[in-house]
C-alpha positions in Angstrom: 226.8 -4.6 -64.6 223.9 -2.7 -65.5 223.5 -0.4 -68.2 224.6 3.1 -68.4 221.7 5.9 -68.7 222.8 8.8 -71.5 220.9 11.6 -72.6 220.8 11.5 -76.8 219.1 13.7 -78.7 217.4 15.0 -76.7 215.9 12.7 -75.0 217.2 10.2 -72.1 218.6 6.8 -73.9 220.0 4.1 -72.6 222.8 2.2 -74.3 222.9 -1.6 -74.5 225.0 -4.1 -74.6 223.0 -7.4 -74.9 221.1 -8.1 -78.1 219.0 -11.1 -79.2 218.2 -13.7 -77.1 220.5 -12.0 -74.5 218.7 -8.7 -74.5 214.4 -10.5 -74.5 215.8 -12.6 -71.5 217.1 -9.7 -69.5 213.6 -8.9 -67.2 215.4 -5.5 -66.6 216.0 -4.6 -70.0 213.4 -6.4 -72.1 210.4 -4.7 -73.9 208.7 -7.9 -75.6 206.9 -6.1 -78.7 207.1 -2.3 -77.8 210.6 -3.0 -79.5 210.6 -0.2 -82.2 211.7 -1.3 -86.1 215.1 1.0 -85.3 215.8 -1.7 -82.2 214.9 -4.6 -84.0 217.2 -3.8 -86.9 220.2 -3.0 -84.7 219.4 -5.7 -81.7 218.9 -8.8 -84.4 215.4 -9.1 -83.0 213.7 -9.5 -86.4 212.4 -13.2 -86.4 212.2 -13.5 -82.2 209.7 -11.2 -82.1 206.1 -11.2 -83.6 206.0 -8.2 -86.2 203.7 -6.0 -84.9 204.9 -3.1 -82.9 202.9 -2.5 -79.7 203.3 0.2 -77.0 203.0 -0.4 -73.2 199.6 0.7 -72.7 198.8 -2.2 -75.4 200.9 -4.4 -73.2 199.3 -3.6 -70.1 195.4 -4.0 -71.6 196.8 -7.0 -72.7 198.7 -8.5 -69.4 195.3 -7.5 -67.6 193.3 -9.1 -69.5 195.1 -12.2 -69.1 195.4 -11.4 -65.8 192.1 -11.4 -64.6 191.3 -14.6 -66.4 193.4 -16.4 -63.9 191.3 -18.6 -62.0 192.2 -18.0 -58.5 194.2 -15.2 -56.2 197.6 -17.9 -56.4 197.3 -18.4 -60.4 197.4 -14.5 -60.6 200.2 -14.3 -57.6 202.2 -16.9 -60.2 201.4 -15.0 -63.0 202.4 -11.8 -61.8 206.0 -13.0 -60.7 206.6 -14.7 -64.2 205.7 -11.0 -65.5 208.2 -9.6 -63.0 210.8 -12.4 -64.0 210.0 -11.7 -67.9 209.8 -7.4 -68.4 210.4 -5.7 -65.0 209.0 -2.5 -66.9 205.7 -3.7 -68.0 205.1 -5.4 -64.1 205.6 -1.9 -62.9 203.2 -0.4 -65.1 200.8 -2.9 -64.0 201.2 -2.1 -60.6 201.5 1.4 -60.6 198.1 1.9 -63.2 196.1 -0.8 -61.2 197.5 -0.4 -56.9 194.0 -1.4 -55.3 193.9 -4.2 -57.5 197.2 -5.6 -57.7 198.7 -5.2 -53.9 196.4 -7.8 -52.7 198.4 -10.3 -55.3 201.9 -9.1 -54.7 201.6 -8.7 -51.4 199.5 -9.5 -48.3 197.4 -11.6 -48.2 198.4 -13.8 -51.3 202.0 -13.6 -50.6 201.3 -15.9 -47.5 200.3 -18.9 -50.0 203.0 -17.8 -52.2 205.5 -18.3 -49.4 203.9 -21.4 -48.9 204.0 -22.8 -52.7 207.1 -20.9 -53.5 208.8 -23.8 -54.5 206.4 -25.0 -56.7 206.6 -22.0 -58.8 210.8 -20.5 -58.9 211.9 -20.5 -62.0 214.0 -17.9 -62.2 216.9 -16.1 -60.3 215.7 -13.0 -58.3 217.4 -11.6 -55.4 220.1 -14.1 -53.5 219.3 -17.0 -51.4 222.4 -16.9 -48.4 222.2 -20.5 -47.5 224.7 -21.7 -44.3 226.5 -24.7 -46.5 227.8 -21.4 -48.2 228.2 -19.1 -45.2 232.2 -18.9 -46.5 231.5 -17.7 -50.1 229.0 -14.8 -48.7 231.4 -12.0 -49.1 232.5 -13.2 -53.1 228.7 -14.1 -53.9 228.0 -10.1 -52.5 231.0 -9.0 -54.7 229.6 -9.9 -58.1 229.5 -6.6 -59.8 226.2 -7.1 -61.0 225.2 -5.7 -57.8 227.4 -2.0 -58.0 224.3 -0.5 -58.1 222.4 -1.8 -54.8 221.2 1.2 -52.8 218.6 -1.2 -50.2 218.4 -4.3 -49.0 215.0 -6.5 -47.4 216.2 -9.4 -45.4 214.3 -12.5 -44.0 215.5 -15.7 -42.3 211.7 -17.2 -43.2 211.1 -18.2 -40.0 208.4 -16.1 -39.4 206.1 -15.1 -42.4 203.2 -13.2 -41.4 200.9 -15.3 -39.2 202.2 -18.4 -41.0 205.3 -19.5 -39.2 208.3 -20.7 -40.5 208.6 -21.0 -44.1 211.9 -21.9 -45.0 213.5 -20.7 -48.1 210.1 -19.6 -48.9 210.1 -16.9 -47.0 212.1 -15.2 -49.9 208.1 -14.1 -51.2 208.3 -11.8 -48.3 211.9 -9.8 -49.4 210.9 -10.0 -53.0 207.0 -8.1 -52.6 208.6 -5.8 -50.1 211.0 -5.2 -52.6 208.1 -4.8 -55.5 206.3 -2.1 -53.4 210.0 0.0 -52.9 209.1 0.4 -56.4 205.8 0.5 -57.5 205.1 2.5 -54.2 208.5 4.4 -52.9 209.8 4.8 -57.1 213.0 3.5 -56.4 214.6 1.8 -59.4 214.6 -2.0 -59.3 218.2 -2.1 -60.0 219.0 -0.7 -56.7 216.7 -3.1 -55.3 218.2 -6.5 -53.7 215.6 -9.2 -51.7 218.1 -11.5 -49.8 216.7 -14.9 -47.8 219.4 -16.4 -45.1 218.5 -20.1 -45.7 219.7 -21.4 -42.3 217.4 -24.2 -42.2 213.2 -24.4 -41.6 211.9 -26.5 -38.6 208.8 -26.9 -41.2 208.7 -31.0 -41.5 206.4 -30.3 -44.9 209.2 -28.4 -46.0 211.9 -31.0 -45.3 209.8 -34.0 -46.6 208.5 -32.4 -49.7 210.7 -33.6 -53.1 209.8 -30.2 -54.1 211.3 -28.2 -51.6 213.9 -25.9 -53.1 215.9 -25.0 -49.7 218.7 -26.2 -47.6 217.2 -29.5 -46.4 218.4 -29.1 -42.7 216.8 -28.1 -39.3 217.3 -24.6 -38.2 220.6 -23.9 -37.6 220.3 -21.5 -34.2 222.2 -20.5 -31.0 225.7 -19.1 -31.3 226.0 -20.6 -35.0 223.2 -18.6 -36.1 224.1 -15.4 -34.5 227.5 -15.9 -36.2 226.0 -16.5 -39.6 223.5 -13.5 -39.0 227.1 -11.0 -38.0 229.1 -12.6 -40.7 226.4 -11.8 -43.3 225.7 -7.6 -41.8 229.5 -7.3 -41.8 229.5 -8.4 -45.3 226.7 -6.2 -46.3 228.7 -3.1 -44.7 232.1 -4.0 -46.2 230.5 -4.3 -49.9 228.2 -1.2 -49.4 229.1 0.9 -46.8 225.6 3.3 -47.0 223.4 0.5 -48.0 220.0 0.5 -46.3 218.8 -3.1 -44.7 215.7 -3.7 -43.8 214.8 -6.7 -41.4 211.5 -9.0 -42.7 209.5 -11.8 -40.7 212.5 -13.0 -38.5 211.3 -14.6 -35.2 210.1 -12.4 -32.9 212.7 -12.1 -30.3 215.1 -12.3 -32.8 213.3 -9.4 -34.2 214.1 -6.9 -31.8 217.1 -8.2 -30.5 219.1 -7.7 -34.4 217.4 -4.5 -34.9 219.0 -3.3 -31.3 222.1 -5.2 -32.0 222.9 -3.5 -35.6 220.9 -0.2 -35.9 224.2 1.4 -34.3 226.2 0.0 -36.9 224.5 0.6 -40.3 221.1 2.5 -41.9 218.7 -0.6 -41.3 215.3 -0.7 -39.7 212.3 -3.5 -39.1 209.4 -3.4 -40.9 207.6 -5.5 -38.5 208.1 -3.8 -35.9 208.5 0.1 -37.2 206.7 0.2 -39.8 203.8 -1.8 -38.3 203.8 0.7 -35.3 203.5 3.6 -37.6 200.1 2.8 -39.4 198.9 1.2 -36.6 199.3 4.5 -34.9 198.3 6.6 -38.2 195.1 4.6 -38.0 194.5 4.8 -34.3 194.5 8.7 -34.6 191.7 8.5 -38.2 189.5 6.9 -35.9 189.6 9.4 -32.9 189.1 11.9 -35.4 185.4 10.3 -35.8 184.7 9.3 -31.8 186.2 12.7 -31.2 188.1 11.1 -27.7 191.5 12.2 -27.3 194.3 9.8 -27.8 195.7 10.5 -24.4 191.9 10.0 -22.9 191.8 6.2 -24.5 192.1 2.9 -23.2 193.9 0.3 -25.7 194.7 -3.6 -25.4 196.8 -4.5 -27.2 196.5 -8.2 -28.1 199.8 -10.2 -28.7 202.8 -8.5 -27.0 205.7 -9.7 -29.2 208.2 -7.4 -31.5 205.1 -6.0 -33.1 202.6 -5.4 -30.2 205.7 -3.5 -28.4 206.8 -1.1 -31.4 203.0 -0.3 -31.5 202.6 0.5 -27.5 206.0 2.2 -27.7 204.9 5.0 -30.5 201.4 5.0 -28.8 203.2 5.9 -25.6 205.1 8.3 -27.6 202.3 10.0 -29.4 200.2 10.5 -25.7 204.0 11.7 -24.1 203.4 14.4 -27.3 200.3 15.3 -26.0 200.5 15.8 -22.4 200.9 13.0 -20.6 203.8 11.9 -18.5 205.5 8.7 -19.4 204.2 6.8 -16.5 201.0 8.3 -17.4 200.8 7.0 -20.8 202.0 3.6 -20.3 198.9 3.0 -17.4 196.4 3.5 -20.8 198.3 0.7 -22.5 197.3 -3.0 -21.7 199.6 -5.6 -22.9 198.0 -9.4 -23.4 200.3 -11.9 -24.3 200.0 -15.7 -24.8 199.6 -16.0 -20.7 197.3 -13.0 -20.4 197.5 -9.7 -19.2 201.2 -8.9 -18.5 202.1 -8.1 -15.3 205.4 -7.8 -12.9 205.0 -11.2 -11.7 203.8 -12.9 -14.9 204.7 -16.2 -16.5 207.8 -15.0 -19.1 208.0 -11.5 -18.9 210.9 -10.6 -20.8 212.6 -7.3 -20.1 210.9 -5.2 -22.9 207.7 -6.1 -22.0 208.3 -4.5 -18.4 207.5 -1.1 -18.9 203.8 -2.1 -19.5 203.4 -4.6 -16.8 200.7 -3.9 -14.5 201.3 -4.2 -10.7 200.2 -7.3 -9.0 197.9 -4.9 -6.9 195.7 -3.4 -9.1 194.5 -6.4 -11.1 194.0 -8.7 -8.5 190.8 -9.2 -8.2 191.0 -9.7 -12.3 192.2 -13.2 -11.9 191.0 -16.9 -13.1 191.6 -19.5 -10.8 194.7 -20.3 -12.8 195.7 -16.8 -11.8 195.7 -15.8 -15.6 193.9 -12.2 -16.3 192.6 -13.4 -19.7 191.0 -10.6 -22.5 187.5 -10.8 -22.1 189.0 -10.3 -17.7 190.8 -6.9 -18.9 188.0 -5.8 -21.1 185.5 -6.1 -18.2 187.6 -4.3 -15.1 189.5 -1.8 -17.5 187.1 -1.2 -20.4 189.8 -0.4 -23.2 187.6 2.0 -25.9 190.6 0.3 -28.1 191.7 -3.2 -29.1 194.3 -3.8 -31.1 195.9 -7.5 -32.6 198.6 -8.5 -33.6 198.4 -12.0 -32.4 198.5 -14.8 -35.0 195.8 -16.2 -33.4 192.6 -16.4 -35.5 189.1 -16.1 -33.7 191.2 -14.4 -30.9 188.9 -11.3 -30.9 185.3 -13.5 -29.9 181.6 -12.4 -30.1 182.0 -12.1 -25.8 184.9 -10.0 -26.0 183.4 -7.6 -28.4 180.2 -7.5 -27.4 181.3 -6.6 -24.0 183.6 -4.3 -25.2 180.5 -2.5 -27.1 178.9 -2.1 -24.1 181.4 0.6 -22.8 182.4 2.4 -25.9 180.4 4.2 -27.6 182.3 3.4 -31.1 185.0 1.1 -30.7 188.1 1.1 -32.2 188.8 -2.5 -33.3 192.4 -3.6 -34.9 192.7 -7.6 -35.9 196.1 -6.5 -37.2 197.3 -10.0 -37.8 198.1 -11.2 -41.7 196.9 -13.1 -43.9 193.7 -13.2 -43.8 193.0 -17.1 -42.1 195.4 -15.4 -39.0 193.3 -12.6 -38.3 191.7 -12.5 -35.0 187.8 -11.5 -36.1 186.3 -11.1 -39.4 185.2 -7.3 -40.0 182.1 -8.4 -40.5 181.8 -10.4 -37.3 183.3 -6.8 -35.5 180.1 -5.0 -36.9 177.8 -7.7 -36.4 178.4 -7.5 -32.9 178.7 -4.2 -32.2 175.7 -3.3 -34.1 177.3 -1.0 -37.2 179.4 1.1 -34.6 182.9 -0.3 -34.4 185.7 1.4 -36.2 187.5 -0.7 -37.7 191.0 -1.3 -39.4 192.4 -5.2 -40.7 195.9 -6.1 -41.8 194.3 -7.8 -44.8 191.9 -6.6 -46.9 188.2 -7.7 -46.3 185.3 -7.3 -48.6 183.4 -4.2 -47.7 180.7 -4.7 -44.8 177.1 -4.8 -44.6 175.6 -2.8 -42.1 171.8 -2.3 -42.5 172.0 -2.9 -45.7 174.5 -0.8 -46.9 178.4 -1.7 -48.2 180.3 0.4 -46.8 184.3 -0.3 -47.4 187.1 -1.9 -45.1 190.2 0.4 -44.2 193.0 -2.3 -44.2 196.2 -1.1 -42.1 198.9 -1.9 -44.6 202.4 -1.2 -43.7 202.9 -0.2 -47.4 201.1 3.5 -46.3 204.6 3.7 -44.2 207.9 1.8 -45.8 208.0 2.4 -49.3 208.2 6.5 -48.5 210.4 5.4 -45.2 213.1 4.1 -47.8 212.4 6.6 -49.9 213.3 9.5 -47.3 216.2 7.5 -46.3 218.4 6.7 -49.7 217.5 10.7 -50.9 218.6 12.1 -47.9 221.7 9.4 -48.0 220.7 8.9 -44.0 223.6 7.3 -41.9 221.0 6.0 -39.5 217.2 5.5 -39.0 216.6 6.9 -35.8 213.0 6.4 -34.2 212.2 10.0 -35.2 212.2 9.3 -38.7 209.5 6.7 -38.1 207.4 8.6 -36.4 208.1 11.6 -39.0 206.6 8.8 -41.2 203.7 8.3 -39.4 202.7 12.2 -38.4 202.9 12.4 -42.2 200.1 10.2 -42.6 198.1 11.4 -40.4 198.1 14.7 -42.4 196.6 13.3 -44.8 193.7 11.3 -43.4 190.5 11.6 -44.9 188.7 11.8 -41.3 190.3 15.0 -40.6 187.6 16.4 -43.2 185.1 14.0 -43.3 184.0 11.6 -40.7 182.1 9.1 -42.9 185.0 8.7 -44.7 187.7 5.5 -44.9 190.4 5.8 -42.3 193.5 6.0 -44.1 193.3 7.5 -48.0 192.6 5.2 -50.8 195.4 3.0 -52.3 195.7 4.1 -55.5 197.4 7.8 -53.6 199.7 5.5 -52.1 202.7 6.3 -54.3 202.3 9.8 -54.4 201.9 9.7 -50.5 205.0 7.7 -50.4 206.8 10.7 -51.9 205.1 12.8 -49.5 206.2 10.5 -46.7 210.0 10.3 -48.2 210.3 14.2 -48.2 208.8 14.1 -44.5 211.9 11.5 -43.3 214.2 13.4 -45.5 213.4 16.5 -43.4 213.6 14.8 -40.2 217.0 13.2 -41.1 218.8 16.4 -41.5 217.2 17.8 -37.9 218.3 14.5 -36.3 221.7 15.1 -38.1 221.5 11.6 -40.0 221.2 13.2 -43.4 224.3 14.0 -46.1 222.2 16.2 -47.8 222.7 19.7 -46.5 218.9 21.6 -47.6 215.4 21.5 -48.9 216.9 22.1 -51.9 219.4 19.3 -51.9 216.6 17.1 -50.5 213.8 18.1 -53.0 216.5 17.0 -56.0 217.6 13.6 -54.6 214.0 12.9 -54.1 213.2 13.3 -57.8 216.8 11.5 -58.8 215.6 8.9 -56.7 212.0 8.2 -58.1 211.5 6.4 -61.4 209.1 5.7 -63.1 208.1 2.4 -65.1 208.2 3.6 -68.9 210.3 2.4 -72.0 213.7 4.6 -73.1 214.9 4.1 -76.3 217.9 2.0 -76.4 220.7 2.7 -78.2 223.5 0.1 -79.0 226.8 0.1 -77.0 229.8 0.2 -78.4 232.9 -2.5 -77.1 
């Protein structure tokens, strides 16, 4: 069980029962050279540490120097994973003080390679691997006392990692990365966070053939057996932590939407791929509209990739349009959905029920069709003349030069968001988009890109990163003690981000606030989400004052506190 905090001699001290190697080897408690002489006396640390007594600031400086000396992004990712498994306080202090530099290393785009090569660098336990052969032990595994303080879980089955596909057990890199951002940007204490990987096998032949692969070496379990395993997991979680927040992450598109629909009324749960992506995309689009001056309800939007993420974005944009006076039908009519077989139409190939509200009528698009009956993105651009192009397809190069130049004929300031991750899966590069639109495009990307060159000037590229949304959303859910996550709570997160858009006052500014402000923004989003939870009657706090107290109580600062010996 985790050590308890109590107040001693006017300052917060931690009662610790571990000593010697056991204390130094506990990542949550380790301070490295920052253990004081007194702590070295009482915890038998003399001789195990060099004699210099350092500070957290010195350690940050030393680790940043070592980090920057690493030869590439993956080496830096591996370095940081080792640091997280050695000294959590130092790891999070490093993140909080260097968010813009660190975020691409602990999450997108580097986490993609981290998942692909996870078996190479796995060294110490972090989170839980719940494998299919251990399905009868799930309840026993979850019941260990070390998990008594868990308040939030991020879970993946590794099947659709970013745009890279099935990574099996390597998908654990995603829950670990998401939970790191819960803490760095939302302030949620690491002891409340539990990453989980549901290991039901993998259909990635490279993983199955690799002698290094650490996962269950078996093709994916599917169908009724898979559903029963997930249901067993959810029921065990509900039993162990009745009030936990469960975030679904990087499940295959059909499963992602299915599980959210199945479980959202059974426990407090959301899917960041669907809801977080929608919230940040909507806010970024509104920021671009601040620049163009064309109201949202007058935009025509082409959505490329119409799985769970694409549907989530279109649903939220339709809601924002309705808030601005359109009917549901009018809002849907301004959204053009393009999936693997082209424009989604009423009689199109493999159109799923959840896609039908956005399917175009056959007579409307009869003259748009190719000889094979499909309607391509280029056809949509030529005939519908969209002002906004959003991609969540995972198909690199989907936004071709011909498509973008055609769009630029009709839109004075084309708004183009290639949102697929990692960088290798982006629908287009930022520089190409600027070149093809003669520097007129307003761009938001899923992964970070270098500044673009426009007329000899370097212009930063806005990254529409979900990390603007989900840490604050989680903080608000925990602080309000919400029983469920409603669509209006997610919308409240997006609306709070909109209130802090730099383009409200400066049309030359970036489309989103600096990532360096993300931790402060997380607190404000948490407050907005908590208020909405109260309005939705999902909160268990009674008023603003109690919400504010809970927000403060749930925000952890990565600093060292004094330790005192816990008497047995």
